[in-house]
Phi, psi and omega in degrees: 000125182275153180236064179263132180291152180293139179276086182288175181286150180279137180253354185250042184248026182248040184254065179258157183286153176292162186268356177056048180275165174129182180280127181260329176234129186262169182302134180094346179280146176273141181228160175250169184301133176087354182292145179282126179261314182219132170253127186212159173253113188084168185268069179284328173243145184252152181279130179254199179297137179084005179228163173220159184245133181268179188292338176261024176068016175283134179262126181245159174278132180270342180209168175289144178166201182245134183283140174220148178242142183214139177278130178227170173251120181258130181271128174279170179291344177277350182099348179284141178254143181229148178286138178220162174256128180259131179257128182225159175234122178259000000 
């Protein structure tokens, strides 16, 4: 009769790196084309004039300029409006 302990589940397997999300360039800073302005999960901030949003919701500068942030009301498809922050480059 063998006496091998049961191979239970591992509990120390949650050691993954952080995703480094957040605002990378703040209002008033000068940026060049293609620079990352905001890394986010989901569209918590929306892209305004002079910016574009990539498939992982990262907002980039579309042209050289100065970053600005503005509070807006975004309309959902249900008709409800929610507050959002718009990122723009002038």
